[in-house]
py3Dmol code that shows the C-alpha trace and the ligand (Angstrom):
import py3Dmol

protein = """\
ATOM      1  CA  UNK A   1      23.141   3.727  22.017  1.00  0.00           C
ATOM      2  CA  UNK A   2      20.929   4.050  25.057  1.00  0.00           C
ATOM      3  CA  UNK A   3      17.509   5.598  24.960  1.00  0.00           C
ATOM      4  CA  UNK A   4      16.810   4.947  21.305  1.00  0.00           C
ATOM      5  CA  UNK A   5      13.203   3.994  21.886  1.00  0.00           C
ATOM      6  CA  UNK A   6      11.996   7.124  23.596  1.00  0.00           C
ATOM      7  CA  UNK A   7       9.695   8.003  20.721  1.00  0.00           C
ATOM      8  CA  UNK A   8       6.298   6.329  20.630  1.00  0.00           C
ATOM      9  CA  UNK A   9       3.343   6.688  18.332  1.00  0.00           C
ATOM     10  CA  UNK A  10       0.514   9.094  18.925  1.00  0.00           C
ATOM     11  CA  UNK A  11      -2.870   7.861  17.745  1.00  0.00           C
ATOM     12  CA  UNK A  12      -5.670  10.382  17.869  1.00  0.00           C
ATOM     13  CA  UNK A  13      -8.440   7.908  17.128  1.00  0.00           C
ATOM     14  CA  UNK A  14     -11.191  10.199  15.990  1.00  0.00           C
ATOM     15  CA  UNK A  15      -8.925  12.302  13.826  1.00  0.00           C
ATOM     16  CA  UNK A  16      -9.315  15.126  16.327  1.00  0.00           C
ATOM     17  CA  UNK A  17      -5.813  16.385  15.645  1.00  0.00           C
ATOM     18  CA  UNK A  18      -6.561  16.869  11.973  1.00  0.00           C
ATOM     19  CA  UNK A  19      -7.084  20.603  12.300  1.00  0.00           C
ATOM     20  CA  UNK A  20      -4.790  22.756  10.216  1.00  0.00           C
ATOM     21  CA  UNK A  21      -2.048  20.760   8.581  1.00  0.00           C
ATOM     22  CA  UNK A  22      -1.772  18.119  11.273  1.00  0.00           C
ATOM     23  CA  UNK A  23      -2.123  14.564  10.077  1.00  0.00           C
ATOM     24  CA  UNK A  24      -4.833  12.456  11.620  1.00  0.00           C
ATOM     25  CA  UNK A  25      -3.818   8.976  12.750  1.00  0.00           C
ATOM     26  CA  UNK A  26      -7.004   6.994  13.274  1.00  0.00           C
ATOM     27  CA  UNK A  27      -5.423   3.755  14.517  1.00  0.00           C
ATOM     28  CA  UNK A  28      -2.195   1.771  14.630  1.00  0.00           C
ATOM     29  CA  UNK A  29      -3.183  -0.169  11.524  1.00  0.00           C
ATOM     30  CA  UNK A  30      -3.198   3.034   9.463  1.00  0.00           C
ATOM     31  CA  UNK A  31      -0.166   4.564  11.147  1.00  0.00           C
ATOM     32  CA  UNK A  32       3.212   4.668   9.437  1.00  0.00           C
ATOM     33  CA  UNK A  33       4.931   4.431  12.821  1.00  0.00           C
ATOM     34  CA  UNK A  34       7.209   1.390  12.771  1.00  0.00           C
ATOM     35  CA  UNK A  35       9.019   0.619  16.015  1.00  0.00           C
ATOM     36  CA  UNK A  36      10.780  -2.494  14.796  1.00  0.00           C
ATOM     37  CA  UNK A  37      14.215  -0.960  14.357  1.00  0.00           C
ATOM     38  CA  UNK A  38      16.163   0.629  17.209  1.00  0.00           C
ATOM     39  CA  UNK A  39      15.270   4.072  15.938  1.00  0.00           C
ATOM     40  CA  UNK A  40      11.544   4.112  15.187  1.00  0.00           C
ATOM     41  CA  UNK A  41      10.290   5.258  11.809  1.00  0.00           C
ATOM     42  CA  UNK A  42       7.437   7.465  10.691  1.00  0.00           C
ATOM     43  CA  UNK A  43       6.308   9.221   7.519  1.00  0.00           C
ATOM     44  CA  UNK A  44       5.138  12.808   7.204  1.00  0.00           C
ATOM     45  CA  UNK A  45       3.298  14.086   4.186  1.00  0.00           C
ATOM     46  CA  UNK A  46       4.937  17.051   2.478  1.00  0.00           C
ATOM     47  CA  UNK A  47       3.592  20.302   3.913  1.00  0.00           C
ATOM     48  CA  UNK A  48       1.978  18.498   6.842  1.00  0.00           C
ATOM     49  CA  UNK A  49       2.777  17.995  10.499  1.00  0.00           C
ATOM     50  CA  UNK A  50       2.814  14.687  12.326  1.00  0.00           C
ATOM     51  CA  UNK A  51       2.629  14.401  16.102  1.00  0.00           C
ATOM     52  CA  UNK A  52       4.511  11.680  17.982  1.00  0.00           C
ATOM     53  CA  UNK A  53       5.034  11.136  21.699  1.00  0.00           C
ATOM     54  CA  UNK A  54       8.341  11.449  23.515  1.00  0.00           C
ATOM     55  CA  UNK A  55       8.823   9.879  26.908  1.00  0.00           C
ATOM     56  CA  UNK A  56       8.989  12.520  29.664  1.00  0.00           C
ATOM     57  CA  UNK A  57      12.712  12.733  30.211  1.00  0.00           C
ATOM     58  CA  UNK A  58      14.391  16.058  29.812  1.00  0.00           C
ATOM     59  CA  UNK A  59      15.101  16.831  26.175  1.00  0.00           C
ATOM     60  CA  UNK A  60      14.942  20.519  25.373  1.00  0.00           C
ATOM     61  CA  UNK A  61      15.106  20.483  21.598  1.00  0.00           C
ATOM     62  CA  UNK A  62      14.970  18.381  18.437  1.00  0.00           C
ATOM     63  CA  UNK A  63      17.972  18.230  16.108  1.00  0.00           C
ATOM     64  CA  UNK A  64      17.487  17.202  12.471  1.00  0.00           C
ATOM     65  CA  UNK A  65      20.161  15.717  10.204  1.00  0.00           C
ATOM     66  CA  UNK A  66      18.261  17.135   7.221  1.00  0.00           C
ATOM     67  CA  UNK A  67      16.257  20.213   8.244  1.00  0.00           C
ATOM     68  CA  UNK A  68      15.322  20.940   4.637  1.00  0.00           C
ATOM     69  CA  UNK A  69      13.329  17.704   4.663  1.00  0.00           C
ATOM     70  CA  UNK A  70      11.999  17.554   8.222  1.00  0.00           C
ATOM     71  CA  UNK A  71      12.305  19.383  11.498  1.00  0.00           C
ATOM     72  CA  UNK A  72      10.726  18.900  14.884  1.00  0.00           C
ATOM     73  CA  UNK A  73       9.854  20.763  18.019  1.00  0.00           C
ATOM     74  CA  UNK A  74       8.912  19.662  21.501  1.00  0.00           C
ATOM     75  CA  UNK A  75       5.501  20.605  22.757  1.00  0.00           C
ATOM     76  CA  UNK A  76       5.231  19.999  26.499  1.00  0.00           C
ATOM     77  CA  UNK A  77       1.712  19.873  27.846  1.00  0.00           C
ATOM     78  CA  UNK A  78       1.044  18.973  31.461  1.00  0.00           C
ATOM     79  CA  UNK A  79       4.365  17.186  31.738  1.00  0.00           C
ATOM     80  CA  UNK A  80       3.803  15.037  28.658  1.00  0.00           C
ATOM     81  CA  UNK A  81       6.154  15.527  25.729  1.00  0.00           C
ATOM     82  CA  UNK A  82       4.750  15.625  22.251  1.00  0.00           C
ATOM     83  CA  UNK A  83       6.966  16.205  19.237  1.00  0.00           C
ATOM     84  CA  UNK A  84       5.547  17.980  16.244  1.00  0.00           C
ATOM     85  CA  UNK A  85       7.389  16.912  13.104  1.00  0.00           C
ATOM     86  CA  UNK A  86       7.010  19.110  10.039  1.00  0.00           C
ATOM     87  CA  UNK A  87       7.541  17.658   6.584  1.00  0.00           C
ATOM     88  CA  UNK A  88       9.109  20.411   4.472  1.00  0.00           C
ATOM     89  CA  UNK A  89      10.278  18.600   1.347  1.00  0.00           C
ATOM     90  CA  UNK A  90      10.641  15.009   0.144  1.00  0.00           C
ATOM     91  CA  UNK A  91      13.603  13.294   1.745  1.00  0.00           C
ATOM     92  CA  UNK A  92      14.829  11.490   4.821  1.00  0.00           C
ATOM     93  CA  UNK A  93      15.901  12.961   8.154  1.00  0.00           C
ATOM     94  CA  UNK A  94      16.965  11.603  11.517  1.00  0.00           C
ATOM     95  CA  UNK A  95      15.483  13.621  14.360  1.00  0.00           C
ATOM     96  CA  UNK A  96      17.109  13.420  17.768  1.00  0.00           C
ATOM     97  CA  UNK A  97      15.750  14.645  21.071  1.00  0.00           C
ATOM     98  CA  UNK A  98      18.680  16.213  22.927  1.00  0.00           C
ATOM     99  CA  UNK A  99      19.555  18.211  26.021  1.00  0.00           C
ATOM    100  CA  UNK A 100      22.776  19.889  27.090  1.00  0.00           C
ATOM    101  CA  UNK A 101      24.591  18.214  29.950  1.00  0.00           C
ATOM    102  CA  UNK A 102      25.339  20.956  32.527  1.00  0.00           C
ATOM    103  CA  UNK A 103      28.814  19.697  33.369  1.00  0.00           C
ATOM    104  CA  UNK A 104      29.936  18.267  30.049  1.00  0.00           C
ATOM    105  CA  UNK A 105      28.422  21.135  28.032  1.00  0.00           C
ATOM    106  CA  UNK A 106      27.623  18.579  25.361  1.00  0.00           C
ATOM    107  CA  UNK A 107      24.412  17.345  23.775  1.00  0.00           C
ATOM    108  CA  UNK A 108      22.965  14.210  25.307  1.00  0.00           C
ATOM    109  CA  UNK A 109      20.748  12.285  22.903  1.00  0.00           C
ATOM    110  CA  UNK A 110      17.607  10.928  24.531  1.00  0.00           C
ATOM    111  CA  UNK A 111      16.132   9.277  21.477  1.00  0.00           C
ATOM    112  CA  UNK A 112      16.118   9.251  17.694  1.00  0.00           C
ATOM    113  CA  UNK A 113      13.394   8.804  15.100  1.00  0.00           C
ATOM    114  CA  UNK A 114      13.767   8.355  11.344  1.00  0.00           C
ATOM    115  CA  UNK A 115      11.427  10.384   9.143  1.00  0.00           C
ATOM    116  CA  UNK A 116      10.554  10.099   5.463  1.00  0.00           C
ATOM    117  CA  UNK A 117       8.740  13.075   3.976  1.00  0.00           C
ATOM    118  CA  UNK A 118       6.360  11.938   1.242  1.00  0.00           C
ATOM    119  CA  UNK A 119       5.530  13.938  -1.849  1.00  0.00           C
ATOM    120  CA  UNK A 120       1.923  13.827  -3.045  1.00  0.00           C
ATOM    121  CA  UNK A 121       1.427  11.188  -5.670  1.00  0.00           C
ATOM    122  CA  UNK A 122      -1.763  10.421  -7.557  1.00  0.00           C
ATOM    123  CA  UNK A 123      -2.167   6.945  -9.006  1.00  0.00           C
ATOM    124  CA  UNK A 124      -4.599   6.589 -11.887  1.00  0.00           C
ATOM    125  CA  UNK A 125      -6.669   3.428 -12.012  1.00  0.00           C
ATOM    126  CA  UNK A 126      -8.605   2.246 -15.052  1.00  0.00           C
ATOM    127  CA  UNK A 127     -11.438  -0.194 -14.474  1.00  0.00           C
ATOM    128  CA  UNK A 128     -12.623  -2.738 -17.014  1.00  0.00           C
ATOM    129  CA  UNK A 129     -15.921  -4.308 -15.997  1.00  0.00           C
ATOM    130  CA  UNK A 130     -16.304  -7.625 -17.796  1.00  0.00           C
ATOM    131  CA  UNK A 131     -19.933  -8.141 -18.833  1.00  0.00           C
ATOM    132  CA  UNK A 132     -19.499 -11.425 -20.612  1.00  0.00           C
ATOM    133  CA  UNK A 133     -16.741 -14.003 -20.610  1.00  0.00           C
ATOM    134  CA  UNK A 134     -16.696 -17.450 -22.210  1.00  0.00           C
ATOM    135  CA  UNK A 135     -18.950 -18.832 -19.474  1.00  0.00           C
ATOM    136  CA  UNK A 136     -21.272 -15.824 -19.699  1.00  0.00           C
ATOM    137  CA  UNK A 137     -20.111 -14.426 -16.341  1.00  0.00           C
ATOM    138  CA  UNK A 138     -20.775 -10.779 -15.555  1.00  0.00           C
ATOM    139  CA  UNK A 139     -19.087  -8.847 -12.757  1.00  0.00           C
ATOM    140  CA  UNK A 140     -21.319  -7.309 -10.103  1.00  0.00           C
ATOM    141  CA  UNK A 141     -19.016  -4.281  -9.814  1.00  0.00           C
ATOM    142  CA  UNK A 142     -19.573  -0.952 -11.498  1.00  0.00           C
ATOM    143  CA  UNK A 143     -18.055   2.516 -11.416  1.00  0.00           C
ATOM    144  CA  UNK A 144     -20.121   3.689  -8.490  1.00  0.00           C
ATOM    145  CA  UNK A 145     -19.457   0.647  -6.272  1.00  0.00           C
ATOM    146  CA  UNK A 146     -15.744   1.025  -6.978  1.00  0.00           C
ATOM    147  CA  UNK A 147     -15.896   4.742  -6.200  1.00  0.00           C
ATOM    148  CA  UNK A 148     -17.989   4.445  -3.058  1.00  0.00           C
ATOM    149  CA  UNK A 149     -17.100   1.059  -1.618  1.00  0.00           C
ATOM    150  CA  UNK A 150     -13.529   0.233  -2.669  1.00  0.00           C
ATOM    151  CA  UNK A 151     -11.481   3.390  -3.238  1.00  0.00           C
ATOM    152  CA  UNK A 152     -11.994   4.911   0.243  1.00  0.00           C
ATOM    153  CA  UNK A 153     -10.416   1.800   1.762  1.00  0.00           C
ATOM    154  CA  UNK A 154      -7.423   2.015  -0.601  1.00  0.00           C
ATOM    155  CA  UNK A 155      -6.909   5.662   0.213  1.00  0.00           C
ATOM    156  CA  UNK A 156      -7.037   4.970   3.954  1.00  0.00           C
ATOM    157  CA  UNK A 157      -4.320   2.335   3.626  1.00  0.00           C
ATOM    158  CA  UNK A 158      -1.946   4.486   1.558  1.00  0.00           C
ATOM    159  CA  UNK A 159      -2.714   7.947   2.978  1.00  0.00           C
ATOM    160  CA  UNK A 160       0.392   8.072   5.188  1.00  0.00           C
ATOM    161  CA  UNK A 161       2.459   7.536   2.039  1.00  0.00           C
ATOM    162  CA  UNK A 162       0.703  10.568   0.537  1.00  0.00           C
ATOM    163  CA  UNK A 163      -0.641   8.410  -2.265  1.00  0.00           C
ATOM    164  CA  UNK A 164      -4.119   9.029  -3.606  1.00  0.00           C
ATOM    165  CA  UNK A 165      -5.917   6.587  -5.860  1.00  0.00           C
ATOM    166  CA  UNK A 166      -8.347   7.946  -8.344  1.00  0.00           C
ATOM    167  CA  UNK A 167     -10.529   6.311 -10.965  1.00  0.00           C
ATOM    168  CA  UNK A 168      -9.253   7.602 -14.270  1.00  0.00           C
ATOM    169  CA  UNK A 169     -11.219   5.763 -16.954  1.00  0.00           C
ATOM    170  CA  UNK A 170     -13.711   2.966 -16.696  1.00  0.00           C
ATOM    171  CA  UNK A 171     -15.841   1.002 -19.100  1.00  0.00           C
ATOM    172  CA  UNK A 172     -18.180  -1.902 -19.370  1.00  0.00           C
ATOM    173  CA  UNK A 173     -16.120  -3.965 -21.748  1.00  0.00           C
ATOM    174  CA  UNK A 174     -17.972  -4.696 -24.991  1.00  0.00           C
ATOM    175  CA  UNK A 175     -18.956  -8.374 -24.926  1.00  0.00           C
ATOM    176  CA  UNK A 176     -17.289  -8.921 -28.299  1.00  0.00           C
ATOM    177  CA  UNK A 177     -13.886  -8.279 -26.714  1.00  0.00           C
ATOM    178  CA  UNK A 178     -14.232 -10.784 -23.878  1.00  0.00           C
ATOM    179  CA  UNK A 179     -16.849 -13.400 -24.770  1.00  0.00           C
ATOM    180  CA  UNK A 180     -14.191 -15.855 -25.903  1.00  0.00           C
ATOM    181  CA  UNK A 181     -11.926 -15.299 -22.891  1.00  0.00           C
ATOM    182  CA  UNK A 182     -11.880 -17.894 -20.141  1.00  0.00           C
ATOM    183  CA  UNK A 183     -11.298 -16.195 -16.792  1.00  0.00           C
ATOM    184  CA  UNK A 184     -13.007 -18.816 -14.693  1.00  0.00           C
ATOM    185  CA  UNK A 185     -11.675 -22.307 -15.414  1.00  0.00           C
ATOM    186  CA  UNK A 186      -9.117 -23.713 -12.950  1.00  0.00           C
ATOM    187  CA  UNK A 187      -6.177 -26.019 -13.604  1.00  0.00           C
ATOM    188  CA  UNK A 188      -4.790 -24.064 -16.534  1.00  0.00           C
ATOM    189  CA  UNK A 189      -1.501 -24.710 -18.184  1.00  0.00           C
ATOM    190  CA  UNK A 190       0.973 -21.880 -18.427  1.00  0.00           C
ATOM    191  CA  UNK A 191       0.392 -21.296 -22.121  1.00  0.00           C
ATOM    192  CA  UNK A 192      -3.338 -20.851 -21.604  1.00  0.00           C
ATOM    193  CA  UNK A 193      -2.896 -18.451 -18.700  1.00  0.00           C
ATOM    194  CA  UNK A 194      -0.164 -16.566 -20.477  1.00  0.00           C
ATOM    195  CA  UNK A 195      -2.337 -16.150 -23.551  1.00  0.00           C
ATOM    196  CA  UNK A 196      -5.123 -14.623 -21.456  1.00  0.00           C
ATOM    197  CA  UNK A 197      -2.807 -12.168 -19.710  1.00  0.00           C
ATOM    198  CA  UNK A 198      -1.184 -11.152 -22.962  1.00  0.00           C
ATOM    199  CA  UNK A 199      -4.648 -10.489 -24.410  1.00  0.00           C
ATOM    200  CA  UNK A 200      -5.630  -8.378 -21.390  1.00  0.00           C
ATOM    201  CA  UNK A 201      -2.411  -6.384 -21.627  1.00  0.00           C
ATOM    202  CA  UNK A 202      -3.127  -5.654 -25.288  1.00  0.00           C
ATOM    203  CA  UNK A 203      -6.785  -4.732 -24.674  1.00  0.00           C
ATOM    204  CA  UNK A 204      -5.685  -2.478 -21.837  1.00  0.00           C
ATOM    205  CA  UNK A 205      -3.212  -0.669 -24.048  1.00  0.00           C
ATOM    206  CA  UNK A 206      -5.859  -0.267 -26.745  1.00  0.00           C
ATOM    207  CA  UNK A 207      -8.028   1.439 -24.140  1.00  0.00           C
ATOM    208  CA  UNK A 208      -5.389   3.676 -22.516  1.00  0.00           C
ATOM    209  CA  UNK A 209      -1.789   3.788 -23.666  1.00  0.00           C
ATOM    210  CA  UNK A 210      -0.317   5.335 -20.537  1.00  0.00           C
ATOM    211  CA  UNK A 211       2.158   2.909 -19.001  1.00  0.00           C
ATOM    212  CA  UNK A 212       1.785   4.477 -15.555  1.00  0.00           C
ATOM    213  CA  UNK A 213      -1.945   3.809 -15.311  1.00  0.00           C
ATOM    214  CA  UNK A 214      -3.019   0.635 -13.552  1.00  0.00           C
ATOM    215  CA  UNK A 215      -5.424  -1.513 -15.581  1.00  0.00           C
ATOM    216  CA  UNK A 216      -7.865  -3.366 -13.345  1.00  0.00           C
ATOM    217  CA  UNK A 217     -10.034  -6.146 -14.784  1.00  0.00           C
ATOM    218  CA  UNK A 218     -13.080  -6.965 -12.698  1.00  0.00           C
ATOM    219  CA  UNK A 219     -14.492 -10.427 -13.349  1.00  0.00           C
ATOM    220  CA  UNK A 220     -17.125 -12.501 -11.616  1.00  0.00           C
ATOM    221  CA  UNK A 221     -14.858 -15.524 -11.239  1.00  0.00           C
ATOM    222  CA  UNK A 222     -11.083 -15.734 -11.565  1.00  0.00           C
ATOM    223  CA  UNK A 223      -9.933 -19.339 -11.718  1.00  0.00           C
ATOM    224  CA  UNK A 224      -6.847 -19.026 -13.858  1.00  0.00           C
ATOM    225  CA  UNK A 225      -4.486 -19.511 -10.907  1.00  0.00           C
ATOM    226  CA  UNK A 226      -6.656 -22.024  -9.064  1.00  0.00           C
ATOM    227  CA  UNK A 227      -5.434 -25.604  -8.842  1.00  0.00           C
ATOM    228  CA  UNK A 228      -8.036 -28.139  -7.852  1.00  0.00           C
ATOM    229  CA  UNK A 229      -7.040 -30.111  -4.761  1.00  0.00           C
ATOM    230  CA  UNK A 230      -3.729 -28.307  -4.404  1.00  0.00           C
ATOM    231  CA  UNK A 231      -2.417 -26.223  -1.535  1.00  0.00           C
ATOM    232  CA  UNK A 232      -2.293 -22.948  -3.415  1.00  0.00           C
ATOM    233  CA  UNK A 233       0.033 -21.371  -0.900  1.00  0.00           C
ATOM    234  CA  UNK A 234       2.716 -23.221  -2.833  1.00  0.00           C
ATOM    235  CA  UNK A 235       1.938 -21.306  -5.992  1.00  0.00           C
ATOM    236  CA  UNK A 236       2.539 -17.790  -4.735  1.00  0.00           C
ATOM    237  CA  UNK A 237       4.291 -15.582  -7.170  1.00  0.00           C
ATOM    238  CA  UNK A 238       5.257 -18.097  -9.758  1.00  0.00           C
ATOM    239  CA  UNK A 239       6.450 -16.514 -12.981  1.00  0.00           C
ATOM    240  CA  UNK A 240       4.190 -16.885 -15.979  1.00  0.00           C
ATOM    241  CA  UNK A 241       6.319 -16.293 -18.997  1.00  0.00           C
ATOM    242  CA  UNK A 242       6.583 -13.714 -20.427  1.00  0.00           C
ATOM    243  CA  UNK A 243       4.741 -11.657 -17.823  1.00  0.00           C
ATOM    244  CA  UNK A 244       5.917 -11.933 -14.222  1.00  0.00           C
ATOM    245  CA  UNK A 245       2.905 -12.506 -12.063  1.00  0.00           C
ATOM    246  CA  UNK A 246       2.317 -11.963  -8.394  1.00  0.00           C
ATOM    247  CA  UNK A 247      -0.613 -13.935  -7.177  1.00  0.00           C
ATOM    248  CA  UNK A 248      -2.636 -13.089  -4.161  1.00  0.00           C
ATOM    249  CA  UNK A 249      -4.041 -15.957  -2.221  1.00  0.00           C
ATOM    250  CA  UNK A 250      -7.368 -16.296  -0.546  1.00  0.00           C
ATOM    251  CA  UNK A 251      -7.381 -18.908   2.185  1.00  0.00           C
ATOM    252  CA  UNK A 252      -8.719 -21.241   3.391  1.00  0.00           C
ATOM    253  CA  UNK A 253     -10.824 -21.837   0.307  1.00  0.00           C
ATOM    254  CA  UNK A 254      -7.778 -22.708  -1.839  1.00  0.00           C
ATOM    255  CA  UNK A 255      -8.851 -20.076  -4.263  1.00  0.00           C
ATOM    256  CA  UNK A 256      -6.826 -17.311  -5.849  1.00  0.00           C
ATOM    257  CA  UNK A 257      -8.963 -14.186  -5.961  1.00  0.00           C
ATOM    258  CA  UNK A 258      -6.646 -11.634  -7.484  1.00  0.00           C
ATOM    259  CA  UNK A 259      -3.468 -11.315  -9.458  1.00  0.00           C
ATOM    260  CA  UNK A 260      -1.095  -8.506 -10.354  1.00  0.00           C
ATOM    261  CA  UNK A 261       1.100  -8.444 -13.410  1.00  0.00           C
ATOM    262  CA  UNK A 262       4.042  -6.146 -13.297  1.00  0.00           C
ATOM    263  CA  UNK A 263       4.559  -3.606 -16.017  1.00  0.00           C
ATOM    264  CA  UNK A 264       6.702  -4.812 -18.862  1.00  0.00           C
ATOM    265  CA  UNK A 265       6.764  -5.791 -22.499  1.00  0.00           C
ATOM    266  CA  UNK A 266       5.141  -2.519 -23.493  1.00  0.00           C
ATOM    267  CA  UNK A 267       2.279  -2.576 -21.001  1.00  0.00           C
ATOM    268  CA  UNK A 268       1.604  -1.099 -17.598  1.00  0.00           C
ATOM    269  CA  UNK A 269       0.684  -2.922 -14.401  1.00  0.00           C
ATOM    270  CA  UNK A 270      -2.385  -5.120 -14.749  1.00  0.00           C
ATOM    271  CA  UNK A 271      -4.669  -6.494 -12.060  1.00  0.00           C
ATOM    272  CA  UNK A 272      -7.374  -9.138 -12.333  1.00  0.00           C
ATOM    273  CA  UNK A 273      -9.786  -9.399  -9.433  1.00  0.00           C
ATOM    274  CA  UNK A 274     -12.879 -11.496  -8.857  1.00  0.00           C
ATOM    275  CA  UNK A 275     -16.203 -10.613  -7.270  1.00  0.00           C
ATOM    276  CA  UNK A 276     -16.378 -11.091  -3.537  1.00  0.00           C
ATOM    277  CA  UNK A 277     -18.121  -9.409  -0.617  1.00  0.00           C
ATOM    278  CA  UNK A 278     -17.206  -5.731  -0.390  1.00  0.00           C
ATOM    279  CA  UNK A 279     -14.929  -6.028   2.661  1.00  0.00           C
ATOM    280  CA  UNK A 280     -12.867  -8.729   0.985  1.00  0.00           C
ATOM    281  CA  UNK A 281     -12.681  -6.888  -2.318  1.00  0.00           C
ATOM    282  CA  UNK A 282     -11.512  -3.594  -0.873  1.00  0.00           C
ATOM    283  CA  UNK A 283      -8.858  -5.400   1.124  1.00  0.00           C
ATOM    284  CA  UNK A 284      -7.720  -7.413  -1.877  1.00  0.00           C
ATOM    285  CA  UNK A 285      -7.637  -4.467  -4.237  1.00  0.00           C
ATOM    286  CA  UNK A 286      -5.495  -2.513  -1.746  1.00  0.00           C
ATOM    287  CA  UNK A 287      -3.131  -5.496  -1.616  1.00  0.00           C
ATOM    288  CA  UNK A 288      -2.971  -5.832  -5.395  1.00  0.00           C
ATOM    289  CA  UNK A 289      -2.341  -2.137  -6.030  1.00  0.00           C
ATOM    290  CA  UNK A 290       0.505  -2.479  -3.508  1.00  0.00           C
ATOM    291  CA  UNK A 291       2.055  -4.991  -5.909  1.00  0.00           C
ATOM    292  CA  UNK A 292       1.311  -2.663  -8.827  1.00  0.00           C
ATOM    293  CA  UNK A 293       3.197   0.104  -6.985  1.00  0.00           C
ATOM    294  CA  UNK A 294       6.230  -2.152  -6.787  1.00  0.00           C
ATOM    295  CA  UNK A 295       5.835  -3.941  -3.471  1.00  0.00           C
ATOM    296  CA  UNK A 296       6.925  -7.580  -3.405  1.00  0.00           C
ATOM    297  CA  UNK A 297       7.101  -7.994  -7.158  1.00  0.00           C
ATOM    298  CA  UNK A 298       9.309 -11.079  -6.938  1.00  0.00           C
ATOM    299  CA  UNK A 299       6.651 -13.353  -5.513  1.00  0.00           C
ATOM    300  CA  UNK A 300       7.486 -12.779  -1.854  1.00  0.00           C
ATOM    301  CA  UNK A 301       5.158 -11.138   0.658  1.00  0.00           C
ATOM    302  CA  UNK A 302       5.434  -9.288   3.936  1.00  0.00           C
ATOM    303  CA  UNK A 303       6.224 -11.535   6.887  1.00  0.00           C
ATOM    304  CA  UNK A 304       4.004  -9.455   9.188  1.00  0.00           C
ATOM    305  CA  UNK A 305       0.585 -11.018   9.628  1.00  0.00           C
ATOM    306  CA  UNK A 306      -1.049  -7.614  10.141  1.00  0.00           C
ATOM    307  CA  UNK A 307       0.449  -6.210   6.926  1.00  0.00           C
ATOM    308  CA  UNK A 308      -1.659  -5.323   3.911  1.00  0.00           C
ATOM    309  CA  UNK A 309       1.043  -7.122   1.911  1.00  0.00           C
ATOM    310  CA  UNK A 310       0.800 -10.378   3.881  1.00  0.00           C
ATOM    311  CA  UNK A 311       0.325 -13.301   1.495  1.00  0.00           C
ATOM    312  CA  UNK A 312      -3.115 -14.332   2.710  1.00  0.00           C
ATOM    313  CA  UNK A 313      -6.166 -12.462   3.882  1.00  0.00           C
ATOM    314  CA  UNK A 314      -6.571 -14.481   7.077  1.00  0.00           C
ATOM    315  CA  UNK A 315      -5.775 -11.497   9.284  1.00  0.00           C
ATOM    316  CA  UNK A 316      -7.106  -8.629   7.145  1.00  0.00           C
ATOM    317  CA  UNK A 317      -4.281  -6.378   8.320  1.00  0.00           C
ATOM    318  CA  UNK A 318      -3.915  -2.998   6.650  1.00  0.00           C
ATOM    319  CA  UNK A 319      -0.492  -1.928   7.873  1.00  0.00           C
ATOM    320  CA  UNK A 320       2.415  -0.803   5.745  1.00  0.00           C
ATOM    321  CA  UNK A 321       5.895  -1.104   7.232  1.00  0.00           C
ATOM    322  CA  UNK A 322       9.028   0.975   6.845  1.00  0.00           C
ATOM    323  CA  UNK A 323      10.426  -1.006   3.917  1.00  0.00           C
ATOM    324  CA  UNK A 324       7.067  -0.713   2.136  1.00  0.00           C
ATOM    325  CA  UNK A 325       6.966   3.061   2.580  1.00  0.00           C
ATOM    326  CA  UNK A 326      10.570   3.291   1.433  1.00  0.00           C
ATOM    327  CA  UNK A 327       9.670   1.530  -1.756  1.00  0.00           C
ATOM    328  CA  UNK A 328       6.513   3.434  -2.668  1.00  0.00           C
ATOM    329  CA  UNK A 329       7.637   6.826  -1.374  1.00  0.00           C
ATOM    330  CA  UNK A 330      11.332   6.963  -2.171  1.00  0.00           C
ATOM    331  CA  UNK A 331      11.142   4.437  -5.026  1.00  0.00           C
ATOM    332  CA  UNK A 332      14.014   2.513  -3.464  1.00  0.00           C
TER     333      UNK A 332
END
"""
ligand_1 = """\
1
ZN
Zn 0.137 -10.678 -3.090
"""
view = py3Dmol.view(width=600, height=400)
view.addModel(protein, "pdb")
view.setStyle({"model": 0}, {"cartoon": {"style": "trace"}})
view.addModel(ligand_1, "xyz")
view.setStyle({"model": 1}, {"stick": {}})
view.zoomTo()
view.show()
């Protein structure tokens, strides 16, 4: 079909369009606009409006396949078409820009955009700050650094999905619970790693039984998935029986800095993350909670180098793509 790509993104940079219920789109990396398919894709938060651009042809109205979910209207300012999409209720709609052909008396479609309307979802994170492991390591993180330095980054990444992360519970873990646990040593066999993760799952459940809460263990050094002298990119997402594990890789240091364990066997999702500079940690935690929300749980990663779910942090991308939104928003 001709003219499918007439919709383009509208980035407002400063957030200047955020007045009222209009979503701010600070940059392309935090935009849900995905132009990869013939019909571009965008999310709108329930009860909000999202502006996109429409090339200046001659559409006179927007038709929605699911007006209960989303509708749109053309706002023409100084010859430039902007389309204001309103998210009414969770669901998917195809919006088409159309005009009536004067001779044929039929709608001519200029372009189509696919819209997912996202319901507000709050994700509760529990933080376990490890004060003493077998090597005596103590994490440098605490509740206020998580709150002030890490969570804002997470919320920026997932805002277009209408997901908000909040710190639910946190604790400095009593040394007696962790002083025999070895988080730091590399070159572990599967039984040793599995034993540690099983212990963390149990300690997490002792602390908070809710299976929907994400348990995050902050440790100074996480070596459990490190293999000395090995190209760790080969170890992505290997299953550690009985808990499937998705490992996040830090390159080029051949060091695994975070891991996510999918919910199962009577426990909720579990993340282990090691101390790093703030910018790296916030990026990595956003990546790991993506796994905890169900993204790439089979050991694969996004193929887009600018994606938050790319396998390595070489590009520090923060973008979510259509399939990612589909999964976290529509639970598909
Ligand atoms: Zn990963």
